[in-house]
C-alpha positions in Angstrom: 199.3 104.7 139.3 201.3 102.3 137.2 199.6 99.1 136.1 201.1 95.8 135.0 201.3 94.5 131.4 198.3 92.2 131.7 196.1 95.1 133.0 197.4 97.4 130.3 196.6 94.8 127.6 193.1 94.3 129.0 192.5 98.1 128.9 193.1 98.0 125.2 190.1 95.8 124.6 187.7 98.8 124.9 187.4 102.5 124.6 187.5 104.3 128.0 185.6 107.2 126.6 182.6 105.1 125.5 179.4 104.4 127.6 178.6 100.8 126.9 175.3 99.1 127.2 175.4 96.7 130.2 175.5 93.4 128.3 178.3 94.7 126.1 180.3 96.1 129.1 179.9 92.8 130.9 181.1 90.9 127.9 184.2 93.0 127.7 184.6 92.6 131.5 184.7 88.8 131.2 187.1 88.9 128.2 189.4 91.3 129.9 189.8 89.2 133.1 193.3 87.8 133.2 193.8 86.2 136.6 194.2 82.5 137.0 191.2 82.3 139.4 187.6 82.9 138.7 187.4 86.6 139.3 184.5 88.4 140.9 182.6 90.9 138.8 181.8 94.1 140.7 179.4 97.0 140.0 180.3 100.5 141.2 177.5 103.1 141.1 178.1 106.8 142.0 174.9 108.5 143.1 173.9 112.1 143.2 173.2 112.2 146.9 175.0 113.2 150.0 175.4 110.4 152.5 176.0 112.9 155.3 172.3 113.7 155.3 169.9 111.2 156.9 167.2 111.8 154.3 169.7 110.9 151.5 170.8 107.5 152.7 170.6 104.6 150.2 170.7 101.1 151.7 168.9 97.9 151.1 169.2 94.3 149.9 168.3 92.3 146.8 168.4 88.7 145.9 170.4 88.3 142.7 168.6 85.9 140.3 171.9 84.0 139.6 173.5 84.4 143.0 177.0 85.6 143.6 178.9 82.4 142.9 180.3 82.6 146.4 179.7 80.1 149.3 178.1 82.4 151.8 178.9 81.6 155.5 175.9 82.6 157.6 176.0 83.2 161.4 172.6 83.3 163.1 172.4 84.8 166.6 169.1 83.8 168.2 167.6 81.8 171.0 165.3 78.8 171.6 163.5 77.3 168.7 164.9 79.9 166.4 168.3 78.2 166.7 166.7 74.9 165.5 165.1 76.7 162.6 168.3 78.4 161.7 170.3 75.2 161.6 167.6 73.5 159.5 167.7 76.5 157.1 171.5 76.0 156.6 173.1 78.4 159.0 176.9 77.6 159.2 177.1 78.9 162.8 174.4 79.5 165.4 174.4 80.7 169.0 173.7 83.6 171.3 175.8 84.6 174.3 178.5 82.0 173.5 179.0 83.4 169.9 179.0 87.0 171.1 181.7 86.2 173.7 183.8 84.4 171.0 183.7 87.5 168.8 184.4 89.8 171.7 187.3 87.9 173.2 188.8 86.2 170.1 187.9 88.7 167.4 186.4 85.9 165.4 184.7 86.9 162.2 184.6 83.7 160.2 181.3 84.5 158.5 180.0 86.6 155.7 176.5 87.4 156.9 175.1 87.8 160.4 171.4 87.3 160.9 169.7 88.0 164.2 166.2 88.1 165.7 164.9 91.4 167.1 165.0 90.0 170.6 168.7 89.5 170.7 169.7 92.9 169.3 170.7 94.3 172.7 173.2 91.4 172.9 174.4 91.9 169.3 174.7 95.6 169.9 177.8 94.9 172.0 179.6 93.9 168.8 179.1 97.2 167.1 182.7 98.4 167.4 184.0 95.1 166.0 181.5 94.4 163.3 180.4 97.8 162.3 183.6 98.9 160.5 183.6 95.6 158.6 180.0 96.0 157.4 178.9 92.9 159.3 176.3 94.3 161.7 172.8 93.1 161.0 170.2 95.7 160.0 166.4 95.6 159.5 166.6 97.5 156.2 168.9 94.7 154.8 166.5 92.0 156.2 169.2 90.7 158.5 167.3 91.6 161.6 164.1 89.6 161.4 161.8 87.2 163.3 161.9 84.8 160.3 165.6 83.7 160.5 165.0 80.6 158.3 163.8 82.8 155.4 166.7 85.2 155.8 169.2 82.4 155.9 167.8 80.8 152.7 167.9 84.2 150.9 171.5 84.8 152.0 172.5 81.4 150.7 170.6 82.0 147.5 172.6 85.2 146.7 171.0 88.0 148.6 173.4 91.0 148.8 173.3 94.2 150.8 174.0 97.5 149.1 174.9 100.8 150.8 176.6 104.1 150.2 180.1 104.6 151.2 181.5 108.0 152.4 182.1 109.0 148.8 178.5 108.3 147.7 179.4 105.2 145.8 177.8 101.7 146.0 180.2 98.8 145.5 178.7 95.4 145.1 179.6 92.0 143.6 177.2 90.7 140.9 178.8 87.3 140.1 181.8 85.6 138.7 183.5 85.9 135.3 182.5 82.3 134.6 178.8 83.3 134.8 179.0 84.8 131.3 177.4 88.1 130.2 173.8 86.9 130.2 173.7 85.8 133.8 175.8 88.8 134.9 173.5 91.2 133.0 170.5 89.7 134.8 172.2 90.3 138.2 173.2 93.8 137.1 169.6 94.7 136.2 168.3 93.3 139.5 170.8 95.4 141.6 170.4 98.5 139.5 166.6 98.2 139.7 166.8 97.9 143.5 169.0 101.0 143.7 166.7 103.0 141.6 163.7 102.0 143.7 165.6 103.0 146.8 166.0 106.6 145.6 165.5 108.8 148.7 163.0 111.6 148.8 165.8 114.0 149.7 167.7 113.3 146.4 167.9 116.2 144.0 169.2 116.4 140.4 170.6 113.4 138.6 170.4 110.3 140.8 172.8 108.0 139.0 175.9 109.9 138.2 178.0 107.1 136.8 178.3 103.3 136.7 181.2 101.0 136.1 181.7 97.2 136.1 185.1 95.5 136.6 186.5 92.1 137.5 188.7 91.7 140.5 192.0 92.4 138.7 190.6 94.1 135.6 190.0 97.7 134.5 186.7 99.5 135.0 184.3 99.7 132.1 181.7 102.6 131.9 178.1 101.5 131.6 175.2 103.5 130.2 172.4 104.0 132.7 169.2 105.8 132.3 169.4 109.0 134.3 166.7 109.2 137.0 
């Protein structure tokens, strides 16, 4: 794949064969960002598991200490008093049958996180084919199916992110913006990596963390040294 001049110049700021400590890798990442907008910094972790097996799934959620730098739009699907609690907690959108119908008929997905109470999951389940491929379906493991909608909404707004394996056994997650600087990014990096390590499934064998990279939206990937577990 051929890259542009700016990308090529950014790649010259570091040695691709070196495993960098996280703070150093993140400092390089912020310096190598060249876009005119505040690029998102992402973390990519390849795990030594096989996502095809149920006992080797890795999925969960963690609140990043410095947030993601993104204005998270939260949709709450619930009923009764829970709707009042959701609005008070800062939900951007709230509803039940009306919202489900809007998504089904209009294909509306103007939100980043969907939080639902257990009682409305049969209703939300109708949206599986629409929201599932986009990673927007709520899940108890991620804390987005919960009786305490207010707490879940506040956590989502504060920077709670969900992590999960893709089909190639890699976890891709944002950990902040280039403007955060290396210290805040490193704190977020440690929080996410710590959560992934704790989520190591019992069925995992051999080296758990195979490799780890950090990269800005438009920039090159930088290899990070991680303790093998």
